[in-house]
BALOKE-319943 format. One record per residue (C-alpha): z, x, y; residue in one letter. Coordinates in steps of 0.1 Angstrom, whole numbers, plus 5000, padded with zeros to 4 digits. Layout:
BEGIN
ZXYA;...
This chain:
BEGIN
912584197456M;913184557445V;910584837445N;910985107418F;908985407428D;908985747412K;907886017436N;907486347419Q;905586527446G;906886837465T;906786917502M;903587117511P;903887477521D;901887467553N;901587847556N;899987877522R;896388007521V;893887857497Y;890888077492G;889788187527S;891087877545K;894487817558K;895587447560T;896487317594R;900087237602A;900986887591G;899686667564K;896886787542V;893886557544T;891386447518I;888686627537Q;890586957534Q;890986887497L;887386807492S;886287117512D;888487337491H;886987197459L;883487177472S;883286817462L;882486497481S;885386297495K;884185997474S;884386207442T;887786347451V;889085997458S;887785847426R;889086147406A;892586097421L;892385737411N;891285827376K;888085617376Y;886285637343S;882985757358D;884586087368I;884886337340A;888486417328E;887986787336T;887086697372T;890086457374Q;892386737361L;890886997385R;891286767415V;894886667405A;895887027401N;894487127435A;896086827452A;899486927438K;898987287448K;897987197483M;900586937487G;898086657493Y;899486307493R;897186017501P;897885767528S;898785437511N;897285237540H;893985437541A;893785427503Q;894185057502A;891385007527I;889185247509R;889785137473T;891184787478G;894284887458L;897884897470V;898785097438K;901584857428S;902184657396V;904184337396G;906884227372L;908483887377V;911683817357L;912783467351N;916583507351V;917483137348A;919883027321G;919683197287E;916183317294N;917483647306A;915983997299H;919284177295R;918684307259P;915784527269F;915584537307L;916984887315S;914885087291E;911884857296F;911884917334L;912485287328N;909385317306G;907185127331I;908385327361S;907985657343L;904385587334R;903385437368L;905085727385G;902785977367E;899885817386D;901985767418E;901985387415W;904885157423T;906584887402L;907384577423V;910084367406V;910884017416A;913083747401T;912583377396A;914983097389Q;912682867368S;909282857353D;907882677384N;909582937407D;907983207386S;904483067392L;905283047430E;906483407431V;903283527413H;901183327437A;902983467467R;902683827456L;898983777451I;898483597485A;900383877503E;898384147484Q;901584317473K;900384407438V;897084497420D;898084347387G;900984207366F;902984277334I;903883937319L;906983947295P;908383667274R;905083487268T;904983117261K;902682957235I;900782807264H;901583017295D;900782887330L;901083237344R;897983337324V;896083047337E;897083127373L;896083497370L;892783417353K;891983167381E;892783427408K;890983707390G;894083927390V;894484177362P;897384137338F;898784247304V;900984037282L;904184177266Y;903683937237G;900883697227R;899783337236V;898083067216A;894683167231D;894383537237N;890783527249T;890283767279D;893983877276C;895084237273A;898284237252W;900884467236F;903484327212D;905984417185V;905484237152A;908584027151G;906983817123E;906784117100K;910384197108A;911483847098M;909483867066E;911084207057K;914484067065A;914083777041V;912784017014A;915784247019R;918183957016L;916383806986A;916484146969N;920284146974F;920283816954G;920483566983H;918783236976K;919983027005R;918783217036I;919083037070A;917083107101F;918483097136I;915583107161G;915083137198G;913382907224H;910882687208I;908382717236N;908283097234K;905483247214N;907783497197F;909783217182E;906683067166L;905783397152L;909283497139R;909883157123R;906483187106D;907383527094G;910683397079Y;908783117061L;906183367048V;908983587036G;910583297017L;907283207000A;906583566990K;910083596974M;909883266957G;912683116977V;912382746986E;912282677024A;914582397036E;914382237070E;918182197071C;918582577071L;916482627103I;918082597137I;916182707169E;916982737206D;919682997202A;919183267229M;922883357235S;925983457215I;927483117221E;924382927209Q;924183157178G;927883077172F;927382707173R;924182727152A;925982927125A;929082707125R;926782407119S;924882567091L;928182687074L;929482327075A;926682207053L;927582077019E;925582367004E;925782637032P;923682947033P;924883287021T;922783477046A;921283447081F;918083587096V;918283567134C;915383597158A;917583767183L;920584007181D;922583797205R;922283497182A;923183717152A;926283837170M;927283467175G;926583407138A;928883687128C;931683547151R;931183207136A;931583337100A;934683537110T;936183237127S;935883047093L;937683317073G;934483477059L;933883847058F;930583947073V;928684187050G;930584077020R;930883697019D;928083637044I;925083857053S;923583867088V;920384047100I;919384047137G;916384157158Y;916084357190D;918384657184G;920584597214I;923384867218P;926184617214E;925184557177G;926284907168A;929784847180Y;930484517162M;932884497132M;930984537110P;927984697128P;924984477128L;921984537106T;918884477128T;915184537134F;915084757166A;912484757193V;911685067214D;911784897248S;911085227267K;907985297246M;906884937252A;907284977290G;905285297290I;902385147270R;902284827290L;902085027322A;899285247308D;897384937297I;897684757331I;896485067349L;893385087327N;892684717332V;893084737370I;890685037369R;887984827352G;888584857315A;887784557293D;890984367288E;889784257253N;889884617242S;893684617244F;895184427214R;898084637202E;900784547176L;903584787166V;906384747141D;910084707148A;912184947127H;914984857104L;918484987113V;920584947082E;924284887090R;927084687073Q;926484327082S;924384257052D;924584327015G;924484186979P;925483826974V;929083796962T;929883426966K;927983106957S;927282836984P;929982626967K;932582906971E;931582957007I;931782587013S;935382586998A;936382877020L;934982707051V;936682377043A;939982557038E;939582737072A;938782417090L;941782237074Q;944082517083L;942782517119G;943282147121H;946882187110R;947482457135R;946282227163K;948781967152K;
């Protein structure tokens, strides 16, 4: 387990005089702070913890005085007084292809920055499976290590949500679930991105547009596939089950999915991918079959991971601002922990299109692509001999 803590405080100047009183040598106490402000200790404590029943002007006044005097609360005493340990938990399931690599660094940075503003700590733990993830959440709750959780990579029916509701522990979803009742959530509209990707390709003249999706038990996959289908319907393009392959979370899985689709008797001329890593695999698959990405075959991804910009050709994608998402999720969980109604936090933002060179106007028919693929496969077979 790793603790990410941002401590922006400064060492107090114990010789500084505030008003007519000189602080004693050593740590400034909450009593000294409350005496200096002529406020009760309870009011000062609640102001420092940003409780909604304390006016914002009072919160700001107390915060400024605390910074000026060098006051830093005792974590132990504060936990006893408020029942809070001032920590937020994040459990990452790192097993298999369900990794968080595409967004993790900027995501953690955003969470830590926002929590650090209020002098809270991010507690990060890892799990090796879904069952292990539940056990880690339960252990952090039992050991009173955290006051609430951020839940990434939500499933359609998520057992983590059931556990935290049962235990009465605050949480915020990075994503959505089938039943969002009594759930605070923040999400990026992947479904709208997929719809826009289809429209972009259809406007380029593509009629056979394939979809390579992610894990079928993840809620984002359901939403992105639905967005793809809505996009086809709006553009008057027929949806075909044979052009949809799911469970591609890695470059290798995207490669295999695209090779399979390109081997069809009437292959697609374009791919919409639910993840950039799958899109990168699709580009490699097309190249391995003698096709030029961006000319013979078009590919659009989703995530905006840095590697996409350095591909040949660079990947067109719908990018997600992971740092902003981390900041907003941290802000929401702090509000929910402090008593805000979780049902008041239902936020959906858009991914933004990054236009590069992996997609473009249709130049070859499915039959022409099929012929090129057959030629490449035959040549490869000869080389093996």
